[in-house]
N, CA, C and O atoms as a Maestro MAE file, in Angstrom:
{
 s_m_m2io_version
 :::
 2.0.0
}

f_m_ct {
 s_m_title
 :::
 protein
 m_atom[312] {
  # First column is atom index #
  i_m_mmod_type
  r_m_x_coord
  r_m_y_coord
  r_m_z_coord
  i_m_residue_number
  s_m_chain_name
  s_m_pdb_residue_name
  s_m_pdb_atom_name
  i_m_atomic_number
  :::
  1 25 -16.694 -75.222 -19.700 1 A "MET " " N  " 7
  2 3 -15.827 -74.363 -19.066 1 A "MET " " CA " 6
  3 2 -16.148 -74.295 -17.426 1 A "MET " " C  " 6
  4 15 -17.259 -74.378 -16.902 1 A "MET " " O  " 8
  5 25 -14.990 -74.136 -16.836 2 A "THR " " N  " 7
  6 3 -14.860 -74.049 -15.362 2 A "THR " " CA " 6
  7 2 -14.198 -72.804 -15.100 2 A "THR " " C  " 6
  8 15 -13.281 -72.484 -15.856 2 A "THR " " O  " 8
  9 25 -14.571 -71.923 -13.987 3 A "THR " " N  " 7
  10 3 -13.829 -70.830 -13.703 3 A "THR " " CA " 6
  11 2 -13.720 -70.963 -12.044 3 A "THR " " C  " 6
  12 15 -14.682 -70.985 -11.276 3 A "THR " " O  " 8
  13 25 -12.423 -71.040 -11.710 4 A "THR " " N  " 7
  14 3 -11.885 -71.298 -10.223 4 A "THR " " CA " 6
  15 2 -11.207 -69.872 -9.858 4 A "THR " " C  " 6
  16 15 -10.505 -69.190 -10.605 4 A "THR " " O  " 8
  17 25 -11.528 -69.638 -8.743 5 A "THR " " N  " 7
  18 3 -10.827 -68.505 -8.014 5 A "THR " " CA " 6
  19 2 -9.785 -68.804 -6.954 5 A "THR " " C  " 6
  20 15 -10.014 -69.465 -5.941 5 A "THR " " O  " 8
  21 25 -8.798 -68.343 -7.225 6 A "TYR " " N  " 7
  22 3 -7.477 -68.632 -6.431 6 A "TYR " " CA " 6
  23 2 -7.124 -67.318 -5.793 6 A "TYR " " C  " 6
  24 15 -7.148 -66.258 -6.418 6 A "TYR " " O  " 8
  25 25 -6.734 -67.448 -4.282 7 A "ALA " " N  " 7
  26 3 -6.352 -66.401 -3.632 7 A "ALA " " CA " 6
  27 2 -4.666 -66.592 -3.684 7 A "ALA " " C  " 6
  28 15 -4.108 -67.653 -3.403 7 A "ALA " " O  " 8
  29 25 -4.018 -65.439 -4.072 8 A "VAL " " N  " 7
  30 3 -2.716 -65.349 -4.330 8 A "VAL " " CA " 6
  31 2 -2.001 -64.373 -3.680 8 A "VAL " " C  " 6
  32 15 -2.333 -63.225 -3.975 8 A "VAL " " O  " 8
  33 25 -1.043 -64.506 -2.815 9 A "SER " " N  " 7
  34 3 -0.450 -63.443 -1.911 9 A "SER " " CA " 6
  35 2 0.766 -62.929 -2.484 9 A "SER " " C  " 6
  36 15 1.390 -63.690 -3.224 9 A "SER " " O  " 8
  37 25 1.255 -61.665 -2.255 10 A "GLY " " N  " 7
  38 3 2.485 -61.042 -2.677 10 A "GLY " " CA " 6
  39 2 2.653 -60.275 -3.822 10 A "GLY " " C  " 6
  40 15 3.719 -59.689 -4.012 10 A "GLY " " O  " 8
  41 25 1.651 -60.202 -4.676 11 A "MET " " N  " 7
  42 3 1.550 -59.485 -6.020 11 A "MET " " CA " 6
  43 2 1.322 -58.006 -5.527 11 A "MET " " C  " 6
  44 15 0.546 -57.671 -4.632 11 A "MET " " O  " 8
  45 25 2.238 -57.078 -6.364 12 A "THR " " N  " 7
  46 3 2.108 -55.570 -6.020 12 A "THR " " CA " 6
  47 2 1.921 -54.825 -7.199 12 A "THR " " C  " 6
  48 15 1.661 -53.623 -7.153 12 A "THR " " O  " 8
  49 25 2.049 -55.532 -8.391 13 A "CYS " " N  " 7
  50 3 2.153 -54.523 -9.653 13 A "CYS " " CA " 6
  51 2 1.668 -55.285 -10.858 13 A "CYS " " C  " 6
  52 15 1.353 -56.471 -10.760 13 A "CYS " " O  " 8
  53 25 1.607 -54.637 -11.966 14 A "GLY " " N  " 7
  54 3 1.307 -55.307 -13.373 14 A "GLY " " CA " 6
  55 2 2.377 -56.181 -13.594 14 A "GLY " " C  " 6
  56 15 2.060 -57.243 -14.130 14 A "GLY " " O  " 8
  57 25 3.596 -56.014 -13.316 15 A "HIS " " N  " 7
  58 3 4.501 -57.077 -13.574 15 A "HIS " " CA " 6
  59 2 4.400 -58.430 -13.023 15 A "HIS " " C  " 6
  60 15 4.661 -59.460 -13.644 15 A "HIS " " O  " 8
  61 25 3.939 -58.337 -11.620 16 A "CYS " " N  " 7
  62 3 3.526 -59.458 -10.806 16 A "CYS " " CA " 6
  63 2 2.307 -60.298 -11.552 16 A "CYS " " C  " 6
  64 15 2.326 -61.521 -11.686 16 A "CYS " " O  " 8
  65 25 1.245 -59.433 -12.014 17 A "THR " " N  " 7
  66 3 0.141 -60.132 -12.593 17 A "THR " " CA " 6
  67 2 0.628 -60.931 -14.065 17 A "THR " " C  " 6
  68 15 0.273 -62.067 -14.381 17 A "THR " " O  " 8
  69 25 1.371 -60.189 -14.725 18 A "SER " " N  " 7
  70 3 1.968 -60.769 -15.821 18 A "SER " " CA " 6
  71 2 2.809 -62.033 -15.711 18 A "SER " " C  " 6
  72 15 2.843 -62.896 -16.588 18 A "SER " " O  " 8
  73 25 3.486 -62.074 -14.564 19 A "ALA " " N  " 7
  74 3 4.426 -63.364 -14.355 19 A "ALA " " CA " 6
  75 2 3.386 -64.484 -13.985 19 A "ALA " " C  " 6
  76 15 3.562 -65.629 -14.401 19 A "ALA " " O  " 8
  77 25 2.315 -64.159 -13.213 20 A "VAL " " N  " 7
  78 3 1.526 -65.295 -12.631 20 A "VAL " " CA " 6
  79 2 0.555 -65.841 -13.961 20 A "VAL " " C  " 6
  80 15 0.316 -67.001 -14.295 20 A "VAL " " O  " 8
  81 25 0.111 -64.591 -14.562 21 A "THR " " N  " 7
  82 3 -0.772 -65.058 -15.823 21 A "THR " " CA " 6
  83 2 0.191 -65.911 -16.735 21 A "THR " " C  " 6
  84 15 -0.283 -67.018 -16.987 21 A "THR " " O  " 8
  85 25 1.444 -65.664 -17.299 22 A "GLU " " N  " 7
  86 3 2.343 -66.453 -18.079 22 A "GLU " " CA " 6
  87 2 2.351 -67.830 -17.554 22 A "GLU " " C  " 6
  88 15 2.021 -68.794 -18.245 22 A "GLU " " O  " 8
  89 25 2.723 -67.913 -16.348 23 A "GLU " " N  " 7
  90 3 2.800 -69.427 -15.906 23 A "GLU " " CA " 6
  91 2 1.537 -70.092 -15.727 23 A "GLU " " C  " 6
  92 15 1.598 -71.322 -15.715 23 A "GLU " " O  " 8
  93 25 0.331 -69.528 -15.577 24 A "LEU " " N  " 7
  94 3 -0.906 -70.191 -15.393 24 A "LEU " " CA " 6
  95 2 -1.268 -70.706 -16.958 24 A "LEU " " C  " 6
  96 15 -1.653 -71.853 -17.184 24 A "LEU " " O  " 8
  97 25 -1.103 -69.791 -17.891 25 A "THR " " N  " 7
  98 3 -1.542 -70.127 -19.290 25 A "THR " " CA " 6
  99 2 -0.820 -71.291 -19.910 25 A "THR " " C  " 6
  100 15 -1.191 -71.870 -20.931 25 A "THR " " O  " 8
  101 25 0.402 -71.622 -19.093 26 A "LYS " " N  " 7
  102 3 1.028 -72.770 -19.674 26 A "LYS " " CA " 6
  103 2 0.459 -74.073 -19.267 26 A "LYS " " C  " 6
  104 15 0.868 -75.124 -19.760 26 A "LYS " " O  " 8
  105 25 -0.511 -74.021 -18.345 27 A "LEU " " N  " 7
  106 3 -1.161 -75.272 -17.950 27 A "LEU " " CA " 6
  107 2 -2.165 -75.811 -18.901 27 A "LEU " " C  " 6
  108 15 -2.981 -75.032 -19.393 27 A "LEU " " O  " 8
  109 25 -2.181 -77.120 -19.217 28 A "PRO " " N  " 7
  110 3 -3.002 -77.493 -20.043 28 A "PRO " " CA " 6
  111 2 -4.666 -77.212 -19.929 28 A "PRO " " C  " 6
  112 15 -5.263 -77.505 -18.892 28 A "PRO " " O  " 8
  113 25 -5.242 -76.718 -20.895 29 A "GLY " " N  " 7
  114 3 -6.689 -76.450 -20.686 29 A "GLY " " CA " 6
  115 2 -6.984 -75.269 -20.303 29 A "GLY " " C  " 6
  116 15 -8.169 -74.944 -20.383 29 A "GLY " " O  " 8
  117 25 -6.100 -74.393 -19.833 30 A "VAL " " N  " 7
  118 3 -6.465 -72.977 -19.400 30 A "VAL " " CA " 6
  119 2 -6.865 -72.127 -20.543 30 A "VAL " " C  " 6
  120 15 -6.128 -72.060 -21.527 30 A "VAL " " O  " 8
  121 25 -7.920 -71.507 -20.487 31 A "GLN " " N  " 7
  122 3 -8.333 -70.557 -21.540 31 A "GLN " " CA " 6
  123 2 -8.274 -69.134 -21.286 31 A "GLN " " C  " 6
  124 15 -8.131 -68.372 -22.242 31 A "GLN " " O  " 8
  125 25 -8.363 -68.714 -20.173 32 A "GLN " " N  " 7
  126 3 -8.288 -67.384 -19.683 32 A "GLN " " CA " 6
  127 2 -7.828 -67.230 -18.117 32 A "GLN " " C  " 6
  128 15 -8.154 -68.005 -17.218 32 A "GLN " " O  " 8
  129 25 -7.017 -66.088 -17.981 33 A "VAL " " N  " 7
  130 3 -6.728 -65.839 -16.483 33 A "VAL " " CA " 6
  131 2 -6.879 -64.335 -16.412 33 A "VAL " " C  " 6
  132 15 -6.307 -63.549 -17.168 33 A "VAL " " O  " 8
  133 25 -7.819 -63.967 -15.296 34 A "ARG " " N  " 7
  134 3 -8.062 -62.649 -15.054 34 A "ARG " " CA " 6
  135 2 -7.793 -62.308 -13.554 34 A "ARG " " C  " 6
  136 15 -8.344 -62.889 -12.619 34 A "ARG " " O  " 8
  137 25 -6.854 -61.270 -13.429 35 A "ILE " " N  " 7
  138 3 -6.470 -61.029 -11.838 35 A "ILE " " CA " 6
  139 2 -7.101 -59.673 -11.330 35 A "ILE " " C  " 6
  140 15 -6.999 -58.601 -11.927 35 A "ILE " " O  " 8
  141 25 -7.721 -59.866 -10.223 36 A "ASP " " N  " 7
  142 3 -8.044 -58.497 -9.366 36 A "ASP " " CA " 6
  143 2 -6.920 -58.318 -8.365 36 A "ASP " " C  " 6
  144 15 -6.759 -58.902 -7.294 36 A "ASP " " O  " 8
  145 25 -6.181 -57.390 -8.939 37 A "LEU " " N  " 7
  146 3 -4.919 -57.175 -7.999 37 A "LEU " " CA " 6
  147 2 -5.052 -56.320 -6.673 37 A "LEU " " C  " 6
  148 15 -5.455 -55.158 -6.700 37 A "LEU " " O  " 8
  149 25 -4.718 -56.917 -5.615 38 A "ASN " " N  " 7
  150 3 -4.897 -56.251 -4.427 38 A "ASN " " CA " 6
  151 2 -3.390 -55.991 -3.918 38 A "ASN " " C  " 6
  152 15 -2.892 -56.889 -3.239 38 A "ASN " " O  " 8
  153 25 -2.725 -54.998 -4.149 39 A "ALA " " N  " 7
  154 3 -1.433 -54.662 -4.128 39 A "ALA " " CA " 6
  155 2 -0.854 -54.766 -2.843 39 A "ALA " " C  " 6
  156 15 -1.139 -53.831 -2.095 39 A "ALA " " O  " 8
  157 25 -0.015 -55.770 -2.312 40 A "GLY " " N  " 7
  158 3 0.572 -55.842 -1.126 40 A "GLY " " CA " 6
  159 2 -0.507 -56.841 -0.245 40 A "GLY " " C  " 6
  160 15 -0.263 -57.152 0.921 40 A "GLY " " O  " 8
  161 25 -1.510 -57.214 -0.836 41 A "GLY " " N  " 7
  162 3 -2.447 -58.080 -0.052 41 A "GLY " " CA " 6
  163 2 -2.657 -59.404 -0.843 41 A "GLY " " C  " 6
  164 15 -1.764 -59.910 -1.523 41 A "GLY " " O  " 8
  165 25 -3.898 -59.922 -0.704 42 A "THR " " N  " 7
  166 3 -4.226 -61.245 -1.277 42 A "THR " " CA " 6
  167 2 -5.014 -60.869 -2.521 42 A "THR " " C  " 6
  168 15 -6.092 -60.280 -2.444 42 A "THR " " O  " 8
  169 25 -4.461 -61.216 -3.645 43 A "SER " " N  " 7
  170 3 -5.194 -60.907 -5.089 43 A "SER " " CA " 6
  171 2 -6.139 -62.069 -5.309 43 A "SER " " C  " 6
  172 15 -5.929 -63.196 -4.862 43 A "SER " " O  " 8
  173 25 -7.277 -61.695 -6.084 44 A "ALA " " N  " 7
  174 3 -7.961 -62.921 -6.603 44 A "ALA " " CA " 6
  175 2 -7.557 -63.178 -7.824 44 A "ALA " " C  " 6
  176 15 -7.400 -62.204 -8.560 44 A "ALA " " O  " 8
  177 25 -7.304 -64.433 -8.318 45 A "VAL " " N  " 7
  178 3 -7.010 -64.895 -9.661 45 A "VAL " " CA " 6
  179 2 -8.015 -65.866 -10.134 45 A "VAL " " C  " 6
  180 15 -8.161 -66.957 -9.583 45 A "VAL " " O  " 8
  181 25 -8.786 -65.438 -11.264 46 A "HIS " " N  " 7
  182 3 -9.799 -66.216 -11.782 46 A "HIS " " CA " 6
  183 2 -9.192 -66.859 -12.977 46 A "HIS " " C  " 6
  184 15 -8.620 -66.238 -13.873 46 A "HIS " " O  " 8
  185 25 -9.355 -68.150 -12.927 47 A "VAL " " N  " 7
  186 3 -8.806 -69.103 -14.047 47 A "VAL " " CA " 6
  187 2 -9.932 -69.916 -14.669 47 A "VAL " " C  " 6
  188 15 -10.556 -70.789 -14.066 47 A "VAL " " O  " 8
  189 25 -10.155 -69.511 -16.055 48 A "THR " " N  " 7
  190 3 -11.070 -70.409 -16.723 48 A "THR " " CA " 6
  191 2 -10.434 -71.466 -17.544 48 A "THR " " C  " 6
  192 15 -9.428 -71.288 -18.232 48 A "THR " " O  " 8
  193 25 -11.119 -72.632 -17.421 49 A "SER " " N  " 7
  194 3 -10.293 -73.754 -18.171 49 A "SER " " CA " 6
  195 2 -11.423 -74.756 -18.680 49 A "SER " " C  " 6
  196 15 -12.585 -74.733 -18.274 49 A "SER " " O  " 8
  197 25 -10.958 -75.561 -19.545 50 A "GLU " " N  " 7
  198 3 -11.789 -76.683 -20.190 50 A "GLU " " CA " 6
  199 2 -12.474 -77.446 -19.142 50 A "GLU " " C  " 6
  200 15 -13.670 -77.697 -19.286 50 A "GLU " " O  " 8
  201 25 -11.793 -77.867 -18.031 51 A "THR " " N  " 7
  202 3 -12.039 -78.773 -17.031 51 A "THR " " CA " 6
  203 2 -11.485 -78.211 -15.712 51 A "THR " " C  " 6
  204 15 -10.816 -77.178 -15.721 51 A "THR " " O  " 8
  205 25 -11.735 -78.830 -14.664 52 A "GLY " " N  " 7
  206 3 -11.099 -78.472 -13.333 52 A "GLY " " CA " 6
  207 2 -9.543 -78.537 -13.516 52 A "GLY " " C  " 6
  208 15 -9.033 -79.279 -14.355 52 A "GLY " " O  " 8
  209 25 -8.852 -77.766 -12.734 53 A "LEU " " N  " 7
  210 3 -7.556 -77.911 -12.810 53 A "LEU " " CA " 6
  211 2 -6.943 -78.635 -11.406 53 A "LEU " " C  " 6
  212 15 -7.519 -78.516 -10.324 53 A "LEU " " O  " 8
  213 25 -5.904 -79.272 -11.553 54 A "ASP " " N  " 7
  214 3 -5.156 -79.981 -10.456 54 A "ASP " " CA " 6
  215 2 -4.709 -78.668 -9.523 54 A "ASP " " C  " 6
  216 15 -4.076 -77.730 -10.007 54 A "ASP " " O  " 8
  217 25 -5.092 -78.718 -8.214 55 A "GLU " " N  " 7
  218 3 -4.524 -77.543 -7.408 55 A "GLU " " CA " 6
  219 2 -3.091 -77.594 -7.242 55 A "GLU " " C  " 6
  220 15 -2.420 -76.573 -7.094 55 A "GLU " " O  " 8
  221 25 -2.547 -78.902 -7.267 56 A "ALA " " N  " 7
  222 3 -1.067 -78.876 -7.029 56 A "ALA " " CA " 6
  223 2 -0.327 -78.199 -8.400 56 A "ALA " " C  " 6
  224 15 0.722 -77.581 -8.222 56 A "ALA " " O  " 8
  225 25 -0.758 -78.295 -9.463 57 A "ALA " " N  " 7
  226 3 -0.265 -77.908 -10.739 57 A "ALA " " CA " 6
  227 2 -0.292 -76.292 -10.632 57 A "ALA " " C  " 6
  228 15 0.654 -75.575 -10.954 57 A "ALA " " O  " 8
  229 25 -1.546 -75.835 -10.120 58 A "VAL " " N  " 7
  230 3 -1.770 -74.415 -10.044 58 A "VAL " " CA " 6
  231 2 -0.773 -73.868 -9.060 58 A "VAL " " C  " 6
  232 15 -0.028 -72.959 -9.424 58 A "VAL " " O  " 8
  233 25 -0.708 -74.331 -7.895 59 A "ARG " " N  " 7
  234 3 0.319 -73.903 -6.764 59 A "ARG " " CA " 6
  235 2 1.611 -73.902 -7.440 59 A "ARG " " C  " 6
  236 15 2.182 -72.811 -7.460 59 A "ARG " " O  " 8
  237 25 2.194 -74.883 -7.996 60 A "GLU " " N  " 7
  238 3 3.336 -75.006 -8.847 60 A "GLU " " CA " 6
  239 2 3.728 -73.793 -9.632 60 A "GLU " " C  " 6
  240 15 4.742 -73.106 -9.503 60 A "GLU " " O  " 8
  241 25 2.747 -73.664 -10.457 61 A "ALA " " N  " 7
  242 3 2.817 -72.524 -11.515 61 A "ALA " " CA " 6
  243 2 2.875 -71.148 -10.827 61 A "ALA " " C  " 6
  244 15 3.597 -70.266 -11.292 61 A "ALA " " O  " 8
  245 25 2.092 -70.944 -9.677 62 A "VAL " " N  " 7
  246 3 1.907 -69.753 -8.921 62 A "VAL " " CA " 6
  247 2 3.508 -69.595 -8.180 62 A "VAL " " C  " 6
  248 15 4.086 -68.511 -8.108 62 A "VAL " " O  " 8
  249 25 3.964 -70.641 -7.760 63 A "ASP " " N  " 7
  250 3 5.317 -70.669 -6.940 63 A "ASP " " CA " 6
  251 2 6.548 -70.194 -8.065 63 A "ASP " " C  " 6
  252 15 7.445 -69.378 -7.850 63 A "ASP " " O  " 8
  253 25 6.305 -70.934 -9.267 64 A "GLU " " N  " 7
  254 3 7.260 -70.618 -10.343 64 A "GLU " " CA " 6
  255 2 7.391 -69.246 -10.675 64 A "GLU " " C  " 6
  256 15 8.486 -68.765 -10.965 64 A "GLU " " O  " 8
  257 25 6.195 -68.495 -10.648 65 A "ALA " " N  " 7
  258 3 6.159 -67.107 -10.839 65 A "ALA " " CA " 6
  259 2 6.611 -66.052 -9.573 65 A "ALA " " C  " 6
  260 15 6.683 -64.823 -9.587 65 A "ALA " " O  " 8
  261 25 6.863 -66.937 -8.568 66 A "GLY " " N  " 7
  262 3 7.478 -66.090 -7.421 66 A "GLY " " CA " 6
  263 2 6.387 -65.882 -6.315 66 A "GLY " " C  " 6
  264 15 6.622 -65.144 -5.358 66 A "GLY " " O  " 8
  265 25 5.267 -66.497 -6.444 67 A "TYR " " N  " 7
  266 3 4.184 -66.009 -5.306 67 A "TYR " " CA " 6
  267 2 3.681 -67.261 -4.641 67 A "TYR " " C  " 6
  268 15 4.232 -68.342 -4.852 67 A "TYR " " O  " 8
  269 25 2.551 -67.125 -3.772 68 A "GLU " " N  " 7
  270 3 2.076 -68.121 -2.919 68 A "GLU " " CA " 6
  271 2 0.504 -68.278 -3.178 68 A "GLU " " C  " 6
  272 15 -0.261 -67.324 -3.320 68 A "GLU " " O  " 8
  273 25 0.175 -69.508 -3.214 69 A "LEU " " N  " 7
  274 3 -1.246 -69.614 -3.552 69 A "LEU " " CA " 6
  275 2 -1.762 -69.937 -1.952 69 A "LEU " " C  " 6
  276 15 -1.346 -70.852 -1.241 69 A "LEU " " O  " 8
  277 25 -2.743 -68.963 -1.617 70 A "ALA " " N  " 7
  278 3 -3.365 -69.005 -0.338 70 A "ALA " " CA " 6
  279 2 -4.547 -69.959 -0.107 70 A "ALA " " C  " 6
  280 15 -4.694 -70.645 0.904 70 A "ALA " " O  " 8
  281 25 -5.429 -69.917 -1.242 71 A "ALA " " N  " 7
  282 3 -6.785 -70.656 -1.196 71 A "ALA " " CA " 6
  283 2 -7.311 -70.732 -2.463 71 A "ALA " " C  " 6
  284 15 -6.969 -69.894 -3.297 71 A "ALA " " O  " 8
  285 25 -8.275 -71.813 -2.805 72 A "SER " " N  " 7
  286 3 -9.033 -71.634 -4.060 72 A "SER " " CA " 6
  287 2 -10.490 -71.932 -3.626 72 A "SER " " C  " 6
  288 15 -10.816 -72.522 -2.596 72 A "SER " " O  " 8
  289 25 -11.332 -71.419 -4.600 73 A "SER " " N  " 7
  290 3 -12.606 -71.648 -4.471 73 A "SER " " CA " 6
  291 2 -13.265 -71.997 -5.780 73 A "SER " " C  " 6
  292 15 -13.220 -71.146 -6.668 73 A "SER " " O  " 8
  293 25 -13.901 -73.195 -6.021 74 A "PRO " " N  " 7
  294 3 -14.539 -73.463 -7.227 74 A "PRO " " CA " 6
  295 2 -15.507 -72.457 -7.660 74 A "PRO " " C  " 6
  296 15 -16.226 -71.865 -6.855 74 A "PRO " " O  " 8
  297 25 -15.538 -72.240 -9.033 75 A "GLY " " N  " 7
  298 3 -16.612 -71.277 -9.413 75 A "GLY " " CA " 6
  299 2 -17.562 -72.045 -10.317 75 A "GLY " " C  " 6
  300 15 -17.820 -73.243 -10.198 75 A "GLY " " O  " 8
  301 25 -18.034 -71.253 -11.199 76 A "ALA " " N  " 7
  302 3 -19.212 -71.625 -12.135 76 A "ALA " " CA " 6
  303 2 -18.673 -72.529 -13.238 76 A "ALA " " C  " 6
  304 15 -17.531 -72.423 -13.688 76 A "ALA " " O  " 8
  305 25 -19.462 -73.316 -13.595 77 A "THR " " N  " 7
  306 3 -19.164 -74.295 -14.528 77 A "THR " " CA " 6
  307 2 -20.115 -73.872 -15.915 77 A "THR " " C  " 6
  308 15 -21.335 -73.724 -15.850 77 A "THR " " O  " 8
  309 25 -19.475 -73.745 -16.912 78 A "ALA " " N  " 7
  310 3 -20.420 -73.262 -18.059 78 A "ALA " " CA " 6
  311 2 -20.383 -74.317 -19.297 78 A "ALA " " C  " 6
  312 15 -21.063 -74.114 -20.302 78 A "ALA " " O  " 8
  :::
 }
 m_bond[311] {
  # First column is bond index #
  i_m_from
  i_m_to
  i_m_order
  :::
  1 1 2 1
  2 2 3 1
  3 3 4 2
  4 3 5 1
  5 5 6 1
  6 6 7 1
  7 7 8 2
  8 7 9 1
  9 9 10 1
  10 10 11 1
  11 11 12 2
  12 11 13 1
  13 13 14 1
  14 14 15 1
  15 15 16 2
  16 15 17 1
  17 17 18 1
  18 18 19 1
  19 19 20 2
  20 19 21 1
  21 21 22 1
  22 22 23 1
  23 23 24 2
  24 23 25 1
  25 25 26 1
  26 26 27 1
  27 27 28 2
  28 27 29 1
  29 29 30 1
  30 30 31 1
  31 31 32 2
  32 31 33 1
  33 33 34 1
  34 34 35 1
  35 35 36 2
  36 35 37 1
  37 37 38 1
  38 38 39 1
  39 39 40 2
  40 39 41 1
  41 41 42 1
  42 42 43 1
  43 43 44 2
  44 43 45 1
  45 45 46 1
  46 46 47 1
  47 47 48 2
  48 47 49 1
  49 49 50 1
  50 50 51 1
  51 51 52 2
  52 51 53 1
  53 53 54 1
  54 54 55 1
  55 55 56 2
  56 55 57 1
  57 57 58 1
  58 58 59 1
  59 59 60 2
  60 59 61 1
  61 61 62 1
  62 62 63 1
  63 63 64 2
  64 63 65 1
  65 65 66 1
  66 66 67 1
  67 67 68 2
  68 67 69 1
  69 69 70 1
  70 70 71 1
  71 71 72 2
  72 71 73 1
  73 73 74 1
  74 74 75 1
  75 75 76 2
  76 75 77 1
  77 77 78 1
  78 78 79 1
  79 79 80 2
  80 79 81 1
  81 81 82 1
  82 82 83 1
  83 83 84 2
  84 83 85 1
  85 85 86 1
  86 86 87 1
  87 87 88 2
  88 87 89 1
  89 89 90 1
  90 90 91 1
  91 91 92 2
  92 91 93 1
  93 93 94 1
  94 94 95 1
  95 95 96 2
  96 95 97 1
  97 97 98 1
  98 98 99 1
  99 99 100 2
  100 99 101 1
  101 101 102 1
  102 102 103 1
  103 103 104 2
  104 103 105 1
  105 105 106 1
  106 106 107 1
  107 107 108 2
  108 107 109 1
  109 109 110 1
  110 110 111 1
  111 111 112 2
  112 111 113 1
  113 113 114 1
  114 114 115 1
  115 115 116 2
  116 115 117 1
  117 117 118 1
  118 118 119 1
  119 119 120 2
  120 119 121 1
  121 121 122 1
  122 122 123 1
  123 123 124 2
  124 123 125 1
  125 125 126 1
  126 126 127 1
  127 127 128 2
  128 127 129 1
  129 129 130 1
  130 130 131 1
  131 131 132 2
  132 131 133 1
  133 133 134 1
  134 134 135 1
  135 135 136 2
  136 135 137 1
  137 137 138 1
  138 138 139 1
  139 139 140 2
  140 139 141 1
  141 141 142 1
  142 142 143 1
  143 143 144 2
  144 143 145 1
  145 145 146 1
  146 146 147 1
  147 147 148 2
  148 147 149 1
  149 149 150 1
  150 150 151 1
  151 151 152 2
  152 151 153 1
  153 153 154 1
  154 154 155 1
  155 155 156 2
  156 155 157 1
  157 157 158 1
  158 158 159 1
  159 159 160 2
  160 159 161 1
  161 161 162 1
  162 162 163 1
  163 163 164 2
  164 163 165 1
  165 165 166 1
  166 166 167 1
  167 167 168 2
  168 167 169 1
  169 169 170 1
  170 170 171 1
  171 171 172 2
  172 171 173 1
  173 173 174 1
  174 174 175 1
  175 175 176 2
  176 175 177 1
  177 177 178 1
  178 178 179 1
  179 179 180 2
  180 179 181 1
  181 181 182 1
  182 182 183 1
  183 183 184 2
  184 183 185 1
  185 185 186 1
  186 186 187 1
  187 187 188 2
  188 187 189 1
  189 189 190 1
  190 190 191 1
  191 191 192 2
  192 191 193 1
  193 193 194 1
  194 194 195 1
  195 195 196 2
  196 195 197 1
  197 197 198 1
  198 198 199 1
  199 199 200 2
  200 199 201 1
  201 201 202 1
  202 202 203 1
  203 203 204 2
  204 203 205 1
  205 205 206 1
  206 206 207 1
  207 207 208 2
  208 207 209 1
  209 209 210 1
  210 210 211 1
  211 211 212 2
  212 211 213 1
  213 213 214 1
  214 214 215 1
  215 215 216 2
  216 215 217 1
  217 217 218 1
  218 218 219 1
  219 219 220 2
  220 219 221 1
  221 221 222 1
  222 222 223 1
  223 223 224 2
  224 223 225 1
  225 225 226 1
  226 226 227 1
  227 227 228 2
  228 227 229 1
  229 229 230 1
  230 230 231 1
  231 231 232 2
  232 231 233 1
  233 233 234 1
  234 234 235 1
  235 235 236 2
  236 235 237 1
  237 237 238 1
  238 238 239 1
  239 239 240 2
  240 239 241 1
  241 241 242 1
  242 242 243 1
  243 243 244 2
  244 243 245 1
  245 245 246 1
  246 246 247 1
  247 247 248 2
  248 247 249 1
  249 249 250 1
  250 250 251 1
  251 251 252 2
  252 251 253 1
  253 253 254 1
  254 254 255 1
  255 255 256 2
  256 255 257 1
  257 257 258 1
  258 258 259 1
  259 259 260 2
  260 259 261 1
  261 261 262 1
  262 262 263 1
  263 263 264 2
  264 263 265 1
  265 265 266 1
  266 266 267 1
  267 267 268 2
  268 267 269 1
  269 269 270 1
  270 270 271 1
  271 271 272 2
  272 271 273 1
  273 273 274 1
  274 274 275 1
  275 275 276 2
  276 275 277 1
  277 277 278 1
  278 278 279 1
  279 279 280 2
  280 279 281 1
  281 281 282 1
  282 282 283 1
  283 283 284 2
  284 283 285 1
  285 285 286 1
  286 286 287 1
  287 287 288 2
  288 287 289 1
  289 289 290 1
  290 290 291 1
  291 291 292 2
  292 291 293 1
  293 293 294 1
  294 294 295 1
  295 295 296 2
  296 295 297 1
  297 297 298 1
  298 298 299 1
  299 299 300 2
  300 299 301 1
  301 301 302 1
  302 302 303 1
  303 303 304 2
  304 303 305 1
  305 305 306 1
  306 306 307 1
  307 307 308 2
  308 307 309 1
  309 309 310 1
  310 310 311 1
  311 311 312 2
  :::
 }
}
């Protein structure tokens, strides 16, 4: 398992986190999505997947939810 942290801007509430979580869990291999909401700022979105995810696919999923992917940083592999 691999966990990657993405910086997502524009989320302000629980509905926002639900929308992003819903879109990201549609991606193949995603096991878990955890979001540390920073209302009005840049939130940390932690995605655990079977293998690394294609950043373009993650960006598209976040865009589909109505938000912007600011950056990513690879995390731990288990």
